[in-house]
C-alpha positions as CSV (number, residue, x, y, z in Angstrom):
1,M,132.0,221.8,35.0
2,R,133.2,219.4,32.3
3,F,136.6,217.4,32.9
4,T,138.4,215.8,30.1
5,L,141.0,213.0,30.2
6,P,144.1,215.3,29.8
7,S,142.7,217.6,32.4
8,L,142.3,215.2,35.1
9,I,145.9,213.8,34.5
10,A,147.5,217.1,34.7
11,T,145.4,217.9,38.0
12,L,146.6,214.5,39.7
13,L,150.4,215.4,38.5
14,V,150.3,218.7,40.1
15,A,148.8,217.4,43.3
16,A,151.5,214.8,43.4
17,L,154.4,216.8,43.0
18,V,152.7,219.4,45.7
19,G,152.7,216.4,48.0
20,C,156.4,215.4,47.3
21,N,157.5,219.2,48.3
22,D,155.4,219.3,51.7
23,K,156.8,215.7,52.7
24,R,160.3,217.1,51.8
25,A,160.0,220.2,53.6
26,T,158.6,218.8,56.9
27,A,161.2,215.9,57.1
28,P,163.9,216.4,59.8
29,S,167.3,218.1,59.2
30,D,169.3,214.7,60.4
31,Q,167.0,212.3,57.7
32,R,167.3,214.5,54.7
33,S,169.2,213.2,51.8
34,T,172.6,214.4,50.4
35,P,172.4,217.3,47.9
36,E,173.3,214.9,45.0
37,V,170.2,212.9,45.9
38,A,168.4,215.9,46.6
39,D,169.0,217.6,43.4
40,S,168.1,214.2,41.5
41,V,164.8,213.8,43.1
42,S,163.7,217.6,43.2
43,P,161.7,218.3,39.9
44,D,162.9,221.3,37.6
45,P,160.9,224.5,38.0
46,V,161.2,225.1,34.8
47,A,160.0,221.5,33.5
48,A,157.3,221.3,35.7
49,K,156.0,224.9,34.4
50,I,156.2,223.7,30.9
51,A,154.2,220.2,31.8
52,T,151.5,222.3,33.7
53,S,151.0,224.6,30.4
54,Q,151.0,221.9,28.1
55,F,148.3,220.2,30.4
56,A,146.3,223.4,30.4
57,A,146.4,224.0,27.0
58,D,145.1,220.3,26.6
59,A,142.4,220.7,29.1
60,E,140.9,223.4,26.8
61,T,140.6,220.9,24.2
62,T,137.5,218.8,25.2
63,L,136.9,215.1,24.2
64,P,133.5,214.5,22.1
65,E,130.4,213.6,24.0
66,P,130.2,209.8,24.6
67,S,127.0,208.1,22.4
68,A,124.2,206.8,24.5
69,S,125.4,203.2,24.0
70,E,128.8,204.2,25.2
71,A,127.5,205.8,28.2
72,A,125.3,203.1,29.2
73,A,128.1,200.8,28.7
74,T,130.4,202.8,31.1
75,S,127.6,203.0,33.5
76,L,127.6,199.2,33.7
77,D,131.1,198.9,34.0
78,R,131.2,201.3,36.8
79,G,128.1,199.2,38.5
80,I,130.2,196.1,38.3
81,E,133.2,197.8,39.9
82,T,131.0,199.0,42.7
83,N,128.8,196.0,43.0
84,P,130.5,192.7,42.0
85,F,127.2,190.8,42.5
86,A,125.4,192.8,39.7
87,T,127.2,190.3,37.2
88,L,125.3,187.4,38.9
89,Q,122.3,189.3,39.0
90,S,122.6,190.1,35.6
91,T,123.2,186.6,34.4
92,A,120.9,184.9,36.6
93,I,119.0,182.0,34.9
94,P,115.3,182.5,35.1
95,V,113.5,179.6,37.3
96,S,110.7,177.9,35.4
97,A,107.4,177.0,37.0
98,Q,107.6,174.3,39.7
99,Q,107.3,170.5,38.2
100,P,105.2,168.0,40.0
101,S,106.5,165.8,42.4
102,P,107.1,161.9,41.0
103,G,104.2,161.1,43.2
104,E,101.6,163.2,41.7
105,R,100.9,163.9,37.9
106,S,97.8,165.6,36.1
107,G,96.2,166.1,39.3
108,E,96.4,162.2,40.4
109,I,98.2,160.6,43.4
110,Y,100.5,157.9,41.9
111,A,101.7,154.9,44.5
112,E,105.4,154.3,43.8
113,N,107.3,150.8,44.0
114,C,103.9,149.0,43.3
115,M,104.2,145.2,42.8
116,V,101.7,142.4,42.5
117,Q,101.7,140.2,45.7
118,Y,100.1,137.0,47.0
119,I,97.1,137.4,49.3
120,N,97.4,134.1,50.5
121,K,100.8,131.8,50.4
122,V,101.2,129.3,53.3
123,N,103.3,126.3,53.8
124,V,101.1,123.2,54.5
125,P,102.2,121.5,57.5
126,A,102.2,118.2,59.2
127,K,100.2,117.7,62.4
128,A,101.7,114.5,63.7
129,E,105.1,112.9,63.7
130,G,105.7,109.7,61.7
131,T,106.9,108.4,58.2
132,L,105.3,110.0,55.1
133,M,103.5,107.3,53.3
134,E,101.9,108.8,50.5
135,L,102.3,112.2,48.6
136,K,99.1,112.6,46.6
137,F,99.8,115.8,44.6
138,E,102.2,117.2,42.2
139,E,103.7,120.8,41.8
140,G,100.9,123.1,39.8
141,D,98.1,120.8,41.0
142,R,94.8,122.8,41.9
143,V,93.4,121.5,45.2
144,S,90.3,122.5,47.1
145,I,89.6,122.9,50.9
146,G,90.1,119.4,52.5
147,D,91.7,117.5,49.7
148,V,94.2,115.0,51.4
149,L,97.7,116.0,50.2
150,A,100.0,113.5,52.0
151,V,99.5,110.4,54.5
152,I,101.7,109.7,57.7
153,D,102.1,106.5,58.8
154,D,98.8,105.8,60.8
155,T,99.1,102.0,61.7
156,A,99.4,102.8,65.4
157,A,96.5,105.4,65.3
158,K,94.2,103.1,63.7
159,L,94.8,100.6,66.3
160,A,94.4,103.0,68.9
161,V,90.9,103.7,67.5
162,E,89.8,100.2,67.7
163,L,90.8,99.8,71.2
164,K,88.8,102.9,72.0
165,K,85.9,101.6,70.2
166,A,85.9,98.5,72.0
167,E,86.2,100.3,75.7
168,E,83.4,102.4,74.2
169,K,81.3,99.4,73.7
170,E,82.1,98.0,77.1
171,A,81.1,101.0,78.9
172,E,77.9,101.3,77.0
173,L,76.6,97.8,78.1
174,N,77.7,98.7,81.7
175,G,75.6,101.6,81.6
176,E,72.5,99.7,80.2
177,N,72.9,96.7,82.8
178,E,70.0,96.8,85.4
179,V,70.7,93.5,86.9
180,N,72.3,94.7,90.0
181,L,69.4,97.5,90.5
182,R,66.8,94.5,90.0
183,D,68.5,92.2,92.6
184,A,68.7,94.9,94.9
185,V,65.0,95.4,94.8
186,N,64.3,91.9,95.2
187,S,66.5,91.3,98.1
188,E,64.9,94.6,99.8
189,K,61.3,93.1,99.5
190,L,62.7,89.9,101.2
191,A,64.4,91.7,103.9
192,S,61.2,93.9,104.6
193,A,58.8,90.9,104.7
194,E,61.4,88.6,106.8
195,A,61.3,92.0,109.1
196,K,57.7,92.7,109.4
197,A,57.3,88.9,110.4
198,Y,59.8,89.2,113.3
199,E,58.0,92.1,114.3
200,E,54.7,90.2,114.9
201,L,56.4,87.3,116.5
202,L,58.3,90.0,118.8
203,R,54.6,91.3,119.6
204,E,53.4,87.6,120.6
205,S,57.0,87.2,122.6
206,A,57.8,84.4,120.6
207,I,61.3,85.7,120.1
208,P,63.9,88.1,121.9
209,F,64.1,91.6,120.5
210,W,67.6,91.2,119.1
211,E,66.4,88.5,116.6
212,Y,63.7,91.1,115.6
213,E,66.2,94.0,115.4
214,K,68.5,92.0,113.1
215,K,66.0,91.4,110.4
216,R,65.0,94.9,110.4
217,L,68.5,96.3,110.0
218,E,68.8,93.7,107.2
219,A,65.7,95.2,105.4
220,E,67.3,98.9,105.9
221,R,70.6,97.2,104.2
222,A,68.5,96.0,101.3
223,R,67.0,99.3,100.6
224,L,70.7,101.0,100.9
225,R,71.6,98.4,98.3
226,I,68.8,99.8,95.8
227,E,70.5,103.2,96.2
228,L,73.9,101.9,95.6
229,A,72.9,100.0,92.3
230,E,71.5,103.0,90.9
231,M,74.4,105.2,91.7
232,Q,76.3,102.6,90.0
233,K,74.0,102.4,86.9
234,K,74.6,106.2,86.5
235,I,78.4,106.1,86.8
236,A,78.6,103.3,84.3
237,E,76.4,105.6,81.8
238,I,79.1,108.7,82.5
239,Q,81.8,105.9,81.9
240,Y,80.3,105.3,78.5
241,F,80.2,109.0,77.5
242,A,84.1,109.2,78.4
243,K,84.9,106.3,76.5
244,R,83.0,107.7,73.9
245,S,85.2,111.2,73.9
246,E,88.2,108.6,74.0
247,R,87.4,107.0,70.9
248,E,86.6,110.3,69.1
249,I,90.2,111.6,70.3
250,A,91.8,108.4,68.8
251,E,89.9,109.3,65.5
252,F,91.0,112.7,65.5
253,E,94.4,111.5,65.8
254,L,94.0,109.2,63.0
255,T,92.9,112.1,60.7
256,R,96.0,114.2,61.9
257,R,97.8,111.5,59.8
258,Q,96.4,113.0,56.8
259,V,97.6,116.2,55.7
260,T,94.8,118.2,53.9
261,S,94.6,121.6,52.0
262,P,93.5,124.5,54.0
263,S,92.2,126.5,51.0
264,T,91.6,126.4,47.2
265,G,94.7,127.1,45.6
266,F,97.7,126.1,43.5
267,V,100.5,123.6,44.7
268,E,103.6,125.9,44.1
269,A,106.3,123.7,45.4
270,R,106.8,120.3,47.4
271,I,108.7,120.4,50.1
272,A,108.8,117.2,52.0
273,Q,109.7,113.9,50.3
274,L,108.1,110.3,50.0
275,G,109.6,108.2,53.2
276,E,110.7,111.3,55.2
277,W,110.3,111.5,58.8
278,V,108.4,114.5,59.8
279,Q,107.5,116.3,63.0
280,P,104.4,118.3,63.7
281,G,105.1,121.8,62.1
282,S,107.0,120.3,59.3
283,P,106.3,121.7,55.9
284,I,104.8,119.5,53.4
285,A,103.9,122.0,50.4
286,T,103.7,125.5,49.5
287,L,100.0,126.5,48.5
288,I,99.0,129.6,47.0
289,Q,96.1,131.4,45.8
290,M,96.3,132.8,42.4
291,D,92.6,133.8,41.6
292,R,92.6,137.1,43.6
293,L,95.9,139.0,44.3
294,R,97.1,142.0,45.6
295,V,98.7,145.1,44.1
296,E,101.0,146.9,47.1
297,G,102.9,150.3,47.0
298,D,103.4,153.1,49.1
299,V,102.8,156.8,48.6
300,D,104.3,160.2,50.4
301,V,102.8,160.8,53.8
302,R,101.9,164.4,52.8
303,Y,98.8,162.8,50.8
304,D,97.8,161.1,54.1
305,G,94.5,163.3,54.2
306,Q,93.8,162.5,50.8
307,I,93.7,159.0,50.6
308,L,91.4,156.6,52.6
309,I,90.3,153.1,52.7
310,G,87.4,152.8,49.8
311,T,89.2,155.7,47.6
312,K,88.5,155.0,43.8
313,V,91.9,154.0,42.0
314,Q,92.9,152.5,38.6
315,V,95.7,149.8,38.7
316,T,98.0,149.3,35.7
317,I,99.5,145.8,35.6
318,K,102.9,145.8,33.6
319,D,105.0,143.2,32.0
320,S,108.5,142.2,32.0
321,F,109.0,145.0,29.0
322,D,107.4,147.7,31.6
323,E,104.6,147.5,29.1
324,P,100.7,147.6,30.2
325,I,98.7,144.1,29.7
326,K,95.7,145.0,31.7
327,V,93.9,148.2,33.5
328,I,91.8,147.4,36.5
329,D,89.3,149.8,38.3
330,G,89.2,149.4,42.1
331,E,89.6,151.0,45.2
332,L,92.0,151.3,48.0
333,G,91.7,148.1,50.5
334,F,94.2,149.0,52.9
335,V,95.9,152.5,53.8
336,S,98.6,151.8,56.7
337,M,98.8,153.8,59.9
338,E,102.3,153.4,60.3
339,I,104.5,156.0,58.5
340,D,108.2,154.2,57.6
341,L,111.6,155.9,58.0
342,N,111.0,157.3,54.4
343,S,108.2,159.4,55.7
344,R,105.9,156.6,53.0
345,L,102.6,155.0,53.8
346,R,101.9,151.5,52.2
347,V,98.8,150.9,50.5
348,W,97.2,148.2,48.8
349,V,94.5,147.2,46.3
350,E,93.1,143.6,45.7
351,V,92.5,142.8,42.0
352,E,90.8,139.7,40.3
353,N,92.9,137.4,38.1
354,E,92.2,135.6,35.0
355,M,93.0,132.6,32.8
356,K,94.3,133.4,29.4
357,D,95.6,130.5,27.2
358,G,96.0,128.1,30.0
359,D,97.9,130.0,32.4
360,W,97.2,133.3,34.7
361,L,97.4,136.6,33.3
362,I,98.7,138.3,36.5
363,K,101.5,136.9,38.4
364,P,103.1,137.6,41.8
365,G,106.3,139.9,41.2
366,M,105.1,141.8,38.0
367,H,105.5,145.6,38.4
368,A,102.3,147.8,38.3
369,E,101.2,151.5,39.1
370,I,98.4,152.6,41.2
371,A,96.6,155.9,40.0
372,I,94.8,156.9,43.1
373,Q,91.6,159.7,42.5
374,T,92.0,162.8,44.1
375,P,89.0,164.7,45.4
376,G,87.3,166.0,42.2
377,Q,89.2,163.9,40.0
378,I,87.4,161.3,37.8
379,L,89.5,158.3,36.8
């Protein structure tokens, strides 16, 4: 059965009129309106019959069949009315393929926040207190291990060395002295001979016993003096060793007045000034190593199982305009065991530096890029 728009309207109108009559018939008698109001509200039977006949006649006339496009549009409109999310579904933007993360491009793992760092940068300290008498360097100088950089007042230290040398010589002579030992040996021989002679006299009853006993005890004392002389000679030799150590300590204290370079490098800054009073630990100069540097960065913790010490990498050093100036092949020298608050792991690579036009090509503070070779990837 097919309905047209006029027939549908007529059916709804008749249903509304019938509903109104039913409500008025069931209303209580005390709530019914006055005759005037009731007459004005109640429909005219003749008018209703004419309207019904007209709508019935219109119902016989059908509307033309809608085209396929109109039917599809009508169906879409009805679908939107019943499902308001259909509009969102129909207008959804297609999602493109997942893009690689910033730390991973073209199958390689890239460390982020990479920067060139020092391997060795130390403040050379003073090791003794005193006035700074000499400074034997300037900023930018190249120094080697053991080079004297500064001298602290060493007058008292030199005098102490001379004193200890004299005491050492005295102890050495005492240790070599055998006069007391020889004297003790001779005294023992004399005492023993007298004791033997007194023994013969006692046998002949020429002397009393107590005189013989006195000589015998004197001979025994002489033998004890030999042992004492030998012991004193050993003590003197030991004292000589002690005085020699004291002299070496004094010489060491003298060398502490000389501030020497702990490694080969370049003087980055002069901290202390000539004539300044310094204490042990006071920095004199800043020394840096430039022939070998370190490129440090960090990677996401999700790559923890893919990066190990010794993994092949490619390091790109960049200038202040973010342009590459040197590409270096190397390997990871360190992978941190600690994960920071941003779920990152610290890594670094050591690289060789080179001179170009009298200046170092790579300098600490330059930005860099570390491309880490993943399994199956060849840089």
